[in-house]
Phi, psi and omega in degrees: 000144188251052184260130174304305188288334173290323182286325177296314177300326182275003177079006180284333175240135184286142175230167172258095181293142179243335181194146179204136166218197187283350179248332200228150168221137179231138182209158179285141185287141179289335180239063180310137180258350183208163176313317175242126181209108176226162186239140172241125193230146168285141173294319177300127181284121174232127189295335182178178186296334179289358180249001172297134178212184189302331183285328181259353185300330182298311182294327177291323177294317174301323171307315184288319174302321180291328178294314176308310183296324177289320174302317179292313178306313184278006184052045180274035186303340183285335179130167183204171178235137175243126182233136165229151183239148180231118178073168188303317180291337169286355183090009182280115185251353173233128184277053175222128178309133178207150182237125177270137173239120187237141179194175179099002179199158170301123183255110186281157169230130001285162187294140182212000000 
């Protein structure tokens, strides 16, 4: 499989790991869009949000628990944003489900 995030999870491509367990991997974004910007991904290859099913919904729930835990550890009590993109027109550039967590500045809406 030629998936960037699968290669990062496997250690074939280096990353600044923030968290890892049997289901979830979190690492800092190499092009941060905020003072704090990390990604949380399932280790299981799921190509995007539109591919979440009964088999993968447990790990997606776990991802949000990991996000909450990391936000507490990183002291993001002023707030943070969680973003996922789906498909080319939705801005998805890597075909592996991933959640961006951004914090450390005021995040306007719409994003800009």
